[in-house]
TORKOL-4160 file (C-alpha; in steps of 0.2 Angstrom, whole numbers, padded with zeros to 4 digits, m for minus):
341
<pt num="1" X="0000" Y="0000" Z="0000"/>
<pt num="2" X="0007" Y="0017" Z="m0004"/>
<pt num="3" X="0009" Y="0027" Z="0012"/>
<pt num="4" X="0001" Y="0047" Z="0011"/>
<pt num="5" X="0013" Y="0059" Z="0017"/>
<pt num="6" X="0005" Y="0076" Z="0025"/>
<pt num="7" X="0015" Y="0090" Z="0019"/>
<pt num="8" X="0011" Y="0104" Z="0031"/>
<pt num="9" X="0025" Y="0116" Z="0032"/>
<pt num="10" X="0016" Y="0130" Z="0027"/>
<pt num="11" X="0000" Y="0127" Z="0036"/>
<pt num="12" X="0010" Y="0122" Z="0054"/>
<pt num="13" X="0021" Y="0136" Z="0050"/>
<pt num="14" X="0006" Y="0149" Z="0050"/>
<pt num="15" X="m0003" Y="0141" Z="0064"/>
<pt num="16" X="0011" Y="0137" Z="0077"/>
<pt num="17" X="0032" Y="0135" Z="0076"/>
<pt num="18" X="0038" Y="0117" Z="0076"/>
<pt num="19" X="0052" Y="0114" Z="0089"/>
<pt num="20" X="0068" Y="0116" Z="0084"/>
<pt num="21" X="0073" Y="0100" Z="0080"/>
<pt num="22" X="0063" Y="0086" Z="0072"/>
<pt num="23" X="0060" Y="0071" Z="0084"/>
<pt num="24" X="0058" Y="0058" Z="0070"/>
<pt num="25" X="0042" Y="0050" Z="0064"/>
<pt num="26" X="0028" Y="0040" Z="0066"/>
<pt num="27" X="0019" Y="0029" Z="0053"/>
<pt num="28" X="m0001" Y="0030" Z="0058"/>
<pt num="29" X="m0013" Y="0021" Z="0049"/>
<pt num="30" X="m0030" Y="0028" Z="0053"/>
<pt num="31" X="m0048" Y="0021" Z="0050"/>
<pt num="32" X="m0058" Y="0038" Z="0052"/>
<pt num="33" X="m0063" Y="0047" Z="0038"/>
<pt num="34" X="m0049" Y="0057" Z="0030"/>
<pt num="35" X="m0056" Y="0073" Z="0036"/>
<pt num="36" X="m0053" Y="0066" Z="0053"/>
<pt num="37" X="m0036" Y="0057" Z="0051"/>
<pt num="38" X="m0029" Y="0073" Z="0045"/>
<pt num="39" X="m0030" Y="0084" Z="0059"/>
<pt num="40" X="m0026" Y="0071" Z="0070"/>
<pt num="41" X="m0009" Y="0069" Z="0061"/>
<pt num="42" X="m0008" Y="0087" Z="0060"/>
<pt num="43" X="m0010" Y="0090" Z="0077"/>
<pt num="44" X="0003" Y="0079" Z="0083"/>
<pt num="45" X="0014" Y="0087" Z="0071"/>
<pt num="46" X="0012" Y="0103" Z="0078"/>
<pt num="47" X="0013" Y="0097" Z="0096"/>
<pt num="48" X="0028" Y="0087" Z="0095"/>
<pt num="49" X="0038" Y="0089" Z="0078"/>
<pt num="50" X="0037" Y="0071" Z="0075"/>
<pt num="51" X="0034" Y="0068" Z="0055"/>
<pt num="52" X="0018" Y="0059" Z="0052"/>
<pt num="53" X="0017" Y="0048" Z="0037"/>
<pt num="54" X="m0003" Y="0043" Z="0036"/>
<pt num="55" X="m0012" Y="0030" Z="0028"/>
<pt num="56" X="m0031" Y="0028" Z="0027"/>
<pt num="57" X="m0043" Y="0012" Z="0026"/>
<pt num="58" X="m0057" Y="0005" Z="0033"/>
<pt num="59" X="m0056" Y="m0006" Z="0048"/>
<pt num="60" X="m0059" Y="m0021" Z="0039"/>
<pt num="61" X="m0047" Y="m0017" Z="0025"/>
<pt num="62" X="m0034" Y="m0010" Z="0039"/>
<pt num="63" X="m0035" Y="m0027" Z="0048"/>
<pt num="64" X="m0030" Y="m0038" Z="0032"/>
<pt num="65" X="m0015" Y="m0025" Z="0031"/>
<pt num="66" X="m0010" Y="m0029" Z="0048"/>
<pt num="67" X="m0011" Y="m0047" Z="0046"/>
<pt num="68" X="m0002" Y="m0046" Z="0028"/>
<pt num="69" X="0010" Y="m0035" Z="0037"/>
<pt num="70" X="0012" Y="m0046" Z="0054"/>
<pt num="71" X="0031" Y="m0053" Z="0050"/>
<pt num="72" X="0035" Y="m0035" Z="0044"/>
<pt num="73" X="0025" Y="m0022" Z="0050"/>
<pt num="74" X="0024" Y="m0004" Z="0043"/>
<pt num="75" X="0014" Y="0005" Z="0055"/>
<pt num="76" X="0017" Y="0011" Z="0071"/>
<pt num="77" X="m0002" Y="0015" Z="0078"/>
<pt num="78" X="m0017" Y="0010" Z="0073"/>
<pt num="79" X="m0031" Y="0025" Z="0075"/>
<pt num="80" X="m0050" Y="0027" Z="0073"/>
<pt num="81" X="m0063" Y="0014" Z="0066"/>
<pt num="82" X="m0074" Y="0003" Z="0075"/>
<pt num="83" X="m0068" Y="m0007" Z="0089"/>
<pt num="84" X="m0070" Y="m0024" Z="0084"/>
<pt num="85" X="m0058" Y="m0027" Z="0072"/>
<pt num="86" X="m0046" Y="m0018" Z="0085"/>
<pt num="87" X="m0052" Y="m0031" Z="0096"/>
<pt num="88" X="m0048" Y="m0045" Z="0085"/>
<pt num="89" X="m0032" Y="m0037" Z="0081"/>
<pt num="90" X="m0026" Y="m0038" Z="0099"/>
<pt num="91" X="m0033" Y="m0056" Z="0100"/>
<pt num="92" X="m0021" Y="m0061" Z="0086"/>
<pt num="93" X="m0006" Y="m0053" Z="0092"/>
<pt num="94" X="m0006" Y="m0040" Z="0079"/>
<pt num="95" X="m0005" Y="m0025" Z="0094"/>
<pt num="96" X="0004" Y="m0024" Z="0109"/>
<pt num="97" X="m0002" Y="m0017" Z="0126"/>
<pt num="98" X="0001" Y="0000" Z="0132"/>
<pt num="99" X="m0005" Y="0009" Z="0149"/>
<pt num="100" X="m0007" Y="0026" Z="0146"/>
<pt num="101" X="m0007" Y="0038" Z="0163"/>
<pt num="102" X="m0023" Y="0046" Z="0155"/>
<pt num="103" X="m0033" Y="0029" Z="0156"/>
<pt num="104" X="m0040" Y="0036" Z="0172"/>
<pt num="105" X="m0048" Y="0052" Z="0164"/>
<pt num="106" X="m0057" Y="0041" Z="0150"/>
<pt num="107" X="m0076" Y="0037" Z="0152"/>
<pt num="108" X="m0081" Y="0020" Z="0158"/>
<pt num="109" X="m0084" Y="0013" Z="0142"/>
<pt num="110" X="m0066" Y="0016" Z="0135"/>
<pt num="111" X="m0059" Y="0011" Z="0151"/>
<pt num="112" X="m0068" Y="m0005" Z="0150"/>
<pt num="113" X="m0062" Y="m0008" Z="0132"/>
<pt num="114" X="m0043" Y="m0006" Z="0138"/>
<pt num="115" X="m0046" Y="m0019" Z="0152"/>
<pt num="116" X="m0056" Y="m0031" Z="0142"/>
<pt num="117" X="m0040" Y="m0032" Z="0130"/>
<pt num="118" X="m0027" Y="m0034" Z="0143"/>
<pt num="119" X="m0023" Y="m0015" Z="0136"/>
<pt num="120" X="m0020" Y="m0020" Z="0118"/>
<pt num="121" X="m0034" Y="m0006" Z="0113"/>
<pt num="122" X="m0043" Y="0008" Z="0120"/>
<pt num="123" X="m0058" Y="0018" Z="0116"/>
<pt num="124" X="m0056" Y="0036" Z="0108"/>
<pt num="125" X="m0073" Y="0040" Z="0105"/>
<pt num="126" X="m0091" Y="0032" Z="0103"/>
<pt num="127" X="m0105" Y="0034" Z="0092"/>
<pt num="128" X="m0124" Y="0027" Z="0092"/>
<pt num="129" X="m0131" Y="0016" Z="0079"/>
<pt num="130" X="m0147" Y="0020" Z="0069"/>
<pt num="131" X="m0155" Y="0027" Z="0053"/>
<pt num="132" X="m0152" Y="0043" Z="0041"/>
<pt num="133" X="m0164" Y="0049" Z="0029"/>
<pt num="134" X="m0166" Y="0062" Z="0016"/>
<pt num="135" X="m0181" Y="0072" Z="0021"/>
<pt num="136" X="m0182" Y="0078" Z="0004"/>
<pt num="137" X="m0183" Y="0062" Z="m0006"/>
<pt num="138" X="m0195" Y="0053" Z="0010"/>
<pt num="139" X="m0207" Y="0067" Z="0008"/>
<pt num="140" X="m0208" Y="0067" Z="m0012"/>
<pt num="141" X="m0209" Y="0048" Z="m0013"/>
<pt num="142" X="m0222" Y="0048" Z="0002"/>
<pt num="143" X="m0211" Y="0037" Z="0012"/>
<pt num="144" X="m0212" Y="0037" Z="0031"/>
<pt num="145" X="m0197" Y="0040" Z="0041"/>
<pt num="146" X="m0191" Y="0027" Z="0050"/>
<pt num="147" X="m0190" Y="0025" Z="0069"/>
<pt num="148" X="m0189" Y="0006" Z="0073"/>
<pt num="149" X="m0178" Y="m0009" Z="0066"/>
<pt num="150" X="m0196" Y="m0016" Z="0061"/>
<pt num="151" X="m0201" Y="m0001" Z="0050"/>
<pt num="152" X="m0185" Y="m0005" Z="0038"/>
<pt num="153" X="m0195" Y="m0021" Z="0033"/>
<pt num="154" X="m0209" Y="m0009" Z="0027"/>
<pt num="155" X="m0211" Y="m0014" Z="0007"/>
<pt num="156" X="m0213" Y="0004" Z="0003"/>
<pt num="157" X="m0194" Y="0004" Z="0006"/>
<pt num="158" X="m0187" Y="m0008" Z="m0009"/>
<pt num="159" X="m0173" Y="m0001" Z="m0016"/>
<pt num="160" X="m0173" Y="0014" Z="m0005"/>
<pt num="161" X="m0159" Y="0010" Z="0008"/>
<pt num="162" X="m0140" Y="0007" Z="0009"/>
<pt num="163" X="m0131" Y="m0002" Z="0022"/>
<pt num="164" X="m0112" Y="m0005" Z="0019"/>
<pt num="165" X="m0103" Y="m0022" Z="0017"/>
<pt num="166" X="m0099" Y="m0029" Z="0034"/>
<pt num="167" X="m0083" Y="m0038" Z="0026"/>
<pt num="168" X="m0074" Y="m0020" Z="0023"/>
<pt num="169" X="m0085" Y="m0010" Z="0035"/>
<pt num="170" X="m0084" Y="m0010" Z="0054"/>
<pt num="171" X="m0101" Y="m0001" Z="0054"/>
<pt num="172" X="m0110" Y="m0014" Z="0045"/>
<pt num="173" X="m0102" Y="m0029" Z="0056"/>
<pt num="174" X="m0109" Y="m0020" Z="0072"/>
<pt num="175" X="m0125" Y="m0019" Z="0062"/>
<pt num="176" X="m0125" Y="m0037" Z="0062"/>
<pt num="177" X="m0118" Y="m0040" Z="0081"/>
<pt num="178" X="m0133" Y="m0028" Z="0087"/>
<pt num="179" X="m0147" Y="m0038" Z="0079"/>
<pt num="180" X="m0140" Y="m0053" Z="0085"/>
<pt num="181" X="m0139" Y="m0049" Z="0102"/>
<pt num="182" X="m0156" Y="m0041" Z="0104"/>
<pt num="183" X="m0166" Y="m0053" Z="0093"/>
<pt num="184" X="m0156" Y="m0071" Z="0094"/>
<pt num="185" X="m0146" Y="m0075" Z="0079"/>
<pt num="186" X="m0158" Y="m0086" Z="0069"/>
<pt num="187" X="m0172" Y="m0072" Z="0071"/>
<pt num="188" X="m0158" Y="m0058" Z="0066"/>
<pt num="189" X="m0151" Y="m0067" Z="0051"/>
<pt num="190" X="m0170" Y="m0070" Z="0045"/>
<pt num="191" X="m0172" Y="m0051" Z="0047"/>
<pt num="192" X="m0156" Y="m0047" Z="0038"/>
<pt num="193" X="m0162" Y="m0059" Z="0023"/>
<pt num="194" X="m0180" Y="m0050" Z="0023"/>
<pt num="195" X="m0171" Y="m0033" Z="0023"/>
<pt num="196" X="m0161" Y="m0038" Z="0008"/>
<pt num="197" X="m0173" Y="m0035" Z="m0004"/>
<pt num="198" X="m0174" Y="m0017" Z="0002"/>
<pt num="199" X="m0155" Y="m0014" Z="0000"/>
<pt num="200" X="m0150" Y="m0005" Z="m0016"/>
<pt num="201" X="m0132" Y="m0007" Z="m0014"/>
<pt num="202" X="m0117" Y="m0013" Z="0000"/>
<pt num="203" X="m0103" Y="0000" Z="m0001"/>
<pt num="204" X="m0087" Y="m0003" Z="0005"/>
<pt num="205" X="m0087" Y="0011" Z="0017"/>
<pt num="206" X="m0097" Y="0013" Z="0032"/>
<pt num="207" X="m0099" Y="0031" Z="0029"/>
<pt num="208" X="m0104" Y="0029" Z="0011"/>
<pt num="209" X="m0121" Y="0026" Z="0013"/>
<pt num="210" X="m0124" Y="0042" Z="0024"/>
<pt num="211" X="m0115" Y="0051" Z="0011"/>
<pt num="212" X="m0127" Y="0044" Z="m0002"/>
<pt num="213" X="m0143" Y="0050" Z="0008"/>
<pt num="214" X="m0136" Y="0067" Z="0009"/>
<pt num="215" X="m0132" Y="0068" Z="m0010"/>
<pt num="216" X="m0150" Y="0061" Z="m0013"/>
<pt num="217" X="m0144" Y="0045" Z="m0019"/>
<pt num="218" X="m0152" Y="0033" Z="m0009"/>
<pt num="219" X="m0168" Y="0039" Z="0003"/>
<pt num="220" X="m0162" Y="0029" Z="0017"/>
<pt num="221" X="m0147" Y="0021" Z="0028"/>
<pt num="222" X="m0141" Y="0011" Z="0041"/>
<pt num="223" X="m0128" Y="0022" Z="0049"/>
<pt num="224" X="m0121" Y="0032" Z="0067"/>
<pt num="225" X="m0133" Y="0044" Z="0070"/>
<pt num="226" X="m0119" Y="0055" Z="0072"/>
<pt num="227" X="m0114" Y="0055" Z="0055"/>
<pt num="228" X="m0132" Y="0060" Z="0049"/>
<pt num="229" X="m0130" Y="0074" Z="0062"/>
<pt num="230" X="m0114" Y="0079" Z="0053"/>
<pt num="231" X="m0123" Y="0079" Z="0035"/>
<pt num="232" X="m0137" Y="0090" Z="0042"/>
<pt num="233" X="m0125" Y="0103" Z="0051"/>
<pt num="234" X="m0116" Y="0103" Z="0033"/>
<pt num="235" X="m0132" Y="0109" Z="0026"/>
<pt num="236" X="m0139" Y="0092" Z="0018"/>
<pt num="237" X="m0156" Y="0088" Z="0021"/>
<pt num="238" X="m0153" Y="0073" Z="0032"/>
<pt num="239" X="m0161" Y="0068" Z="0046"/>
<pt num="240" X="m0158" Y="0055" Z="0060"/>
<pt num="241" X="m0166" Y="0041" Z="0070"/>
<pt num="242" X="m0161" Y="0030" Z="0085"/>
<pt num="243" X="m0170" Y="0014" Z="0084"/>
<pt num="244" X="m0185" Y="0013" Z="0096"/>
<pt num="245" X="m0182" Y="m0006" Z="0099"/>
<pt num="246" X="m0165" Y="0000" Z="0106"/>
<pt num="247" X="m0148" Y="0000" Z="0096"/>
<pt num="248" X="m0127" Y="m0005" Z="0098"/>
<pt num="249" X="m0114" Y="0007" Z="0097"/>
<pt num="250" X="m0096" Y="0008" Z="0091"/>
<pt num="251" X="m0081" Y="0012" Z="0102"/>
<pt num="252" X="m0069" Y="0021" Z="0090"/>
<pt num="253" X="m0052" Y="0013" Z="0095"/>
<pt num="254" X="m0033" Y="0015" Z="0096"/>
<pt num="255" X="m0019" Y="0002" Z="0097"/>
<pt num="256" X="0000" Y="0001" Z="0094"/>
<pt num="257" X="0005" Y="m0011" Z="0083"/>
<pt num="258" X="0015" Y="m0026" Z="0086"/>
<pt num="259" X="0033" Y="m0024" Z="0081"/>
<pt num="260" X="0031" Y="m0004" Z="0079"/>
<pt num="261" X="0047" Y="0003" Z="0070"/>
<pt num="262" X="0045" Y="0021" Z="0080"/>
<pt num="263" X="0039" Y="0012" Z="0097"/>
<pt num="264" X="0044" Y="0027" Z="0108"/>
<pt num="265" X="0035" Y="0039" Z="0096"/>
<pt num="266" X="0019" Y="0027" Z="0094"/>
<pt num="267" X="0017" Y="0026" Z="0113"/>
<pt num="268" X="0019" Y="0046" Z="0115"/>
<pt num="269" X="0005" Y="0048" Z="0100"/>
<pt num="270" X="m0006" Y="0035" Z="0110"/>
<pt num="271" X="m0005" Y="0047" Z="0126"/>
<pt num="272" X="m0006" Y="0064" Z="0117"/>
<pt num="273" X="m0021" Y="0056" Z="0107"/>
<pt num="274" X="m0031" Y="0052" Z="0124"/>
<pt num="275" X="m0029" Y="0069" Z="0130"/>
<pt num="276" X="m0044" Y="0082" Z="0131"/>
<pt num="277" X="m0035" Y="0096" Z="0123"/>
<pt num="278" X="m0030" Y="0083" Z="0108"/>
<pt num="279" X="m0049" Y="0078" Z="0107"/>
<pt num="280" X="m0057" Y="0094" Z="0107"/>
<pt num="281" X="m0044" Y="0101" Z="0094"/>
<pt num="282" X="m0045" Y="0088" Z="0083"/>
<pt num="283" X="m0064" Y="0084" Z="0084"/>
<pt num="284" X="m0068" Y="0105" Z="0083"/>
<pt num="285" X="m0057" Y="0105" Z="0068"/>
<pt num="286" X="m0064" Y="0090" Z="0057"/>
<pt num="287" X="m0082" Y="0094" Z="0063"/>
<pt num="288" X="m0085" Y="0078" Z="0070"/>
<pt num="289" X="m0100" Y="0074" Z="0083"/>
<pt num="290" X="m0095" Y="0059" Z="0093"/>
<pt num="291" X="m0095" Y="0057" Z="0111"/>
<pt num="292" X="m0076" Y="0059" Z="0116"/>
<pt num="293" X="m0067" Y="0047" Z="0128"/>
<pt num="294" X="m0059" Y="0059" Z="0139"/>
<pt num="295" X="m0073" Y="0064" Z="0151"/>
<pt num="296" X="m0066" Y="0083" Z="0150"/>
<pt num="297" X="m0073" Y="0084" Z="0133"/>
<pt num="298" X="m0089" Y="0093" Z="0133"/>
<pt num="299" X="m0101" Y="0085" Z="0120"/>
<pt num="300" X="m0103" Y="0097" Z="0104"/>
<pt num="301" X="m0119" Y="0107" Z="0098"/>
<pt num="302" X="m0129" Y="0096" Z="0088"/>
<pt num="303" X="m0120" Y="0080" Z="0094"/>
<pt num="304" X="m0131" Y="0065" Z="0098"/>
<pt num="305" X="m0133" Y="0063" Z="0116"/>
<pt num="306" X="m0128" Y="0044" Z="0120"/>
<pt num="307" X="m0135" Y="0045" Z="0137"/>
<pt num="308" X="m0153" Y="0049" Z="0131"/>
<pt num="309" X="m0152" Y="0033" Z="0118"/>
<pt num="310" X="m0160" Y="0016" Z="0121"/>
<pt num="311" X="m0142" Y="0007" Z="0120"/>
<pt num="312" X="m0140" Y="m0012" Z="0122"/>
<pt num="313" X="m0125" Y="m0019" Z="0133"/>
<pt num="314" X="m0115" Y="m0023" Z="0118"/>
<pt num="315" X="m0103" Y="m0038" Z="0121"/>
<pt num="316" X="m0087" Y="m0031" Z="0113"/>
<pt num="317" X="m0078" Y="m0046" Z="0121"/>
<pt num="318" X="m0088" Y="m0058" Z="0111"/>
<pt num="319" X="m0091" Y="m0049" Z="0095"/>
<pt num="320" X="m0075" Y="m0042" Z="0094"/>
<pt num="321" X="m0065" Y="m0061" Z="0094"/>
<pt num="322" X="m0058" Y="m0066" Z="0078"/>
<pt num="323" X="m0068" Y="m0082" Z="0078"/>
<pt num="324" X="m0084" Y="m0077" Z="0081"/>
<pt num="325" X="m0080" Y="m0061" Z="0067"/>
<pt num="326" X="m0076" Y="m0074" Z="0055"/>
<pt num="327" X="m0091" Y="m0085" Z="0058"/>
<pt num="328" X="m0103" Y="m0071" Z="0056"/>
<pt num="329" X="m0097" Y="m0064" Z="0043"/>
<pt num="330" X="m0096" Y="m0081" Z="0032"/>
<pt num="331" X="m0113" Y="m0083" Z="0037"/>
<pt num="332" X="m0118" Y="m0065" Z="0030"/>
<pt num="333" X="m0109" Y="m0070" Z="0016"/>
<pt num="334" X="m0118" Y="m0088" Z="0012"/>
<pt num="335" X="m0137" Y="m0082" Z="0018"/>
<pt num="336" X="m0137" Y="m0063" Z="0015"/>
<pt num="337" X="m0125" Y="m0055" Z="0003"/>
<pt num="338" X="m0127" Y="m0070" Z="m0011"/>
<pt num="339" X="m0145" Y="m0067" Z="m0012"/>
<pt num="340" X="m0149" Y="m0059" Z="m0030"/>
<pt num="341" X="m0155" Y="m0042" Z="m0029"/>
């Protein structure tokens, strides 16, 4: 894979002076959107003078890359993207533990993930799974706005819905894991098979469906509701809903890659990225509306409030395990992905 260096000299000189001497480099793998990956890299460079080389891929694609590079790691830190692939990477020995002095500053869900993985991954943000819809298309086509998982089976939605492909998207894998936990495995796969008739595309990226909603390319999506709120804040005709029956959530995570060539800088980035100052600055610059892991980061105006959502007790340990992930994805491929449309 081609690493994408971030050339920031002019921008950084205008924003703040770098330290007098460069402090080495960091190879950052990022599974958030490039609009968020870039401020994270820029902020760390500005703070430390360490040169950051950035590569961005979805969580499923990045996990595959870590597996391919296991004998000769090229990355130092993996930041962002849904937590299940990070958990799987830790289980497979692709990442290594680190105990940051900032762990005590984090929300319980972030600390819990760190403890459950024996320090191999930690939460950096969280967001709730739900629906996005184009308010103009829904009105024009006389479609009801979805409020519950059951609503998505309405025949009126046939061909109107997008969900990402769970083989490449951590978002879509969380959809499967959430439904299995809420309904039981057999009813959940029956639901997914029935839902397939409404799906017009399974794009690779977890954010692609809500982007398609915002651009009027599809009426509905299964997405994290913060993504829908961000599209609305950008001026697009997008509404969102948290399913009435309850829903799952993602923990966006961070891990140090086992065998990191720049281990000291990786640890320094990890500690910096958990600070309230770094999380506030990067989320504001990227205009992101997730709940950040550090307790001292206030909820951004317009951000969905996790405290008011009906959230299930998502089992990160079970559904992040490599064997369970592979099994559920293989079943989805056989029983859902292979169905004609």
